[in-house]
N, C-alpha and C positions, 0 to 999 in steps of 0.2 A: 485197527486202522494204522497205528504207528508202525507195525511190522511191515505192512505193504509199503509205506513211505520209506522206511529204513532200507528195505530191499531195493526199491527204486533208486535211492541215493547210492547204495553200494554198487548197483548195476551201472549207473552213470559214472561213478568213480572208477569202477573196473574198466569201462570202455575207454576212458581217458588214458589210464595207465597201460592198458593192453595195446592201444594205438601207439603210444610211445615205445613200448617194448617191440612192437612189429617194425616200426621205423628203425630203431636201433639195431634190430636183428638183421636187417638188410644193409643198413648204412655201414655198420662196423666192418663186416667182411669185404664190402665193396671198397671202402676207404683203404683197408689194409692191402687189398689186391692192387689197387691203383698206385699206392705209394711204393709197393714192392717192385712194380714194373716200370715206374717212372725213372727217367734219368736221375742220377744221383746229384744232389746239391753239392756245389763246390764250397767247402767251408774250411779254409786254411786255418790250421791251429786247433780245430775242434776234433779231439780224439774220442771216438765212441767204441774203440776196440775192446774195452772192458765190458761192454753191455752184454754180449752173449753169455759170459760167465755169470753176470748178474741175473740174467733171465733164467739160467739153470737153477740158481739159488732161489729165485722167486717161485719157480715151478716146484722145486723140492719142498719149500715151505707150504705151498698151496696143497700139495699132496698130503703132507703131515696134518695140516688144518682140516682137510676133508676127512681123513681117517679119525682124527680126534672128534670131529663133529658126528661122524657115523657111530662110533662106539658110545658116545655120550647119549645120543638119541635112543640107542638100543637099551641103554641102562635107565632111561627115563629122566635123564638130567637135561631137560629142555633148555635151561639157561646156558649151560656150557655148550650145548649143541648150537644154539643161536650164535653165541660168541665165536665159536670156531668157524661156523659157516660164513659169518660176516667177515671174519678175518681172511678166509679163503677168497671171498669176493673182492675184498680190498686188495689183497696181493695180486689177484688176477687182473684187476683194474690197473694197478701200477705196472704190471707186466705189459699189458696192452699198450699203454702210452709209451713205455720204454721201447717195446718191440717196433712200434711204428717209427719212433725216432731213429732207432738203429737202422732200419731198412730204408729210411729216407736219406740218412746221412752216411751210413757205412758202405763199405764195398761188399759186393756179392762174393760169397765163398762157394767154391765148387767142391763137392765131395770127391776125394781122390782114391778111395778104396777100390779094391779089385775083387773079382770072383764072387763067391756066394755072399760075402759081407756087403758088397755093393747092392745086391738085390734085397737083402734084409734091410739095409739102410733106407733104400727108396720105398720099400713097403711100409716101414715104420713112419717115414716122412709123409708119404701120401695119406695114410690113414690118420695121422696126426693133423694134417692140414684140413682134411675133409671134416673130421670130427670137431676140430677147433672152431670151424665156421658153424657147424650144427649146434654146438654147445651154447652159443650166445643166447638164443631165445630160451633154451631150457634153463640156463642159470638165471636169466632175468625173471622168468616166470616163477621159478622156485623161490627166489628171494622175495619177489612181490607177494606171492601167496603166503609165504612164511611170515613176513612182517605185517601183512594185513590180516593175519590170524585166520586165513582160510585153509585150515589144516588138512581137510579132506583133499582139496585140490593140490595143496603143497605135497602131501604124501604121494598122490597119484603121479605127479610129474617128477618128483625127486627120485623115485625108483629108477627112472631113466637118466636123470641128470647126474646122479652120483657116480655110477660106473663110467659114464662117458667123460665126465669132468676129470675123474681120477686118471683115466687112460691118457687124456690129453696132457695132464700135468706130468705124469711119469714119462710118457714118450717124448715130451719136450726136453726133459733131462737126457734121455737116451740119444736123441738127435744131436744135442750139444756135445755129449761125450764122444759120439762117433765122428763128428765133423771137426771137433776142436783141433786135431793135429794139422788141419789144412787151412786154418786161419793164417792170414799173412802176418 
């Protein structure tokens, strides 16, 4: 009898969190897109020009944390895996807030490269943007299933989350390196 009640509570609890995850999975990309295309706020004296480099550092550290987490889970060190993945989640969260701040306050930078490099840049940028939006629900679900100890679900979704999240983190750095000569 307790098992049925526990499953019902877990199911109701899951519904609440899954609803929050669904709302955030839609809201975050929409807010980022709106802020990206909104007219820039005029904030004299507020310099955000350092943020793109900071974003590249955050993405680099996220990629390292993801790899540390991956190698630790393969070795069976679940405690180190959890710490590394929560670190990656925290770094990505800081990145998201900082990224929105930069694109709300900073000036838009246009890539100035020519030839094949221009097509490579835009391919990387486009796949980065699409997968960055797609990764939001995957990360939130992976973290939720991991911290709620639903390991079967966690493993099932994380096999998709990990490579996409790593790709987004690495291509974030590549996009920065390729566009950084064109920042004002």
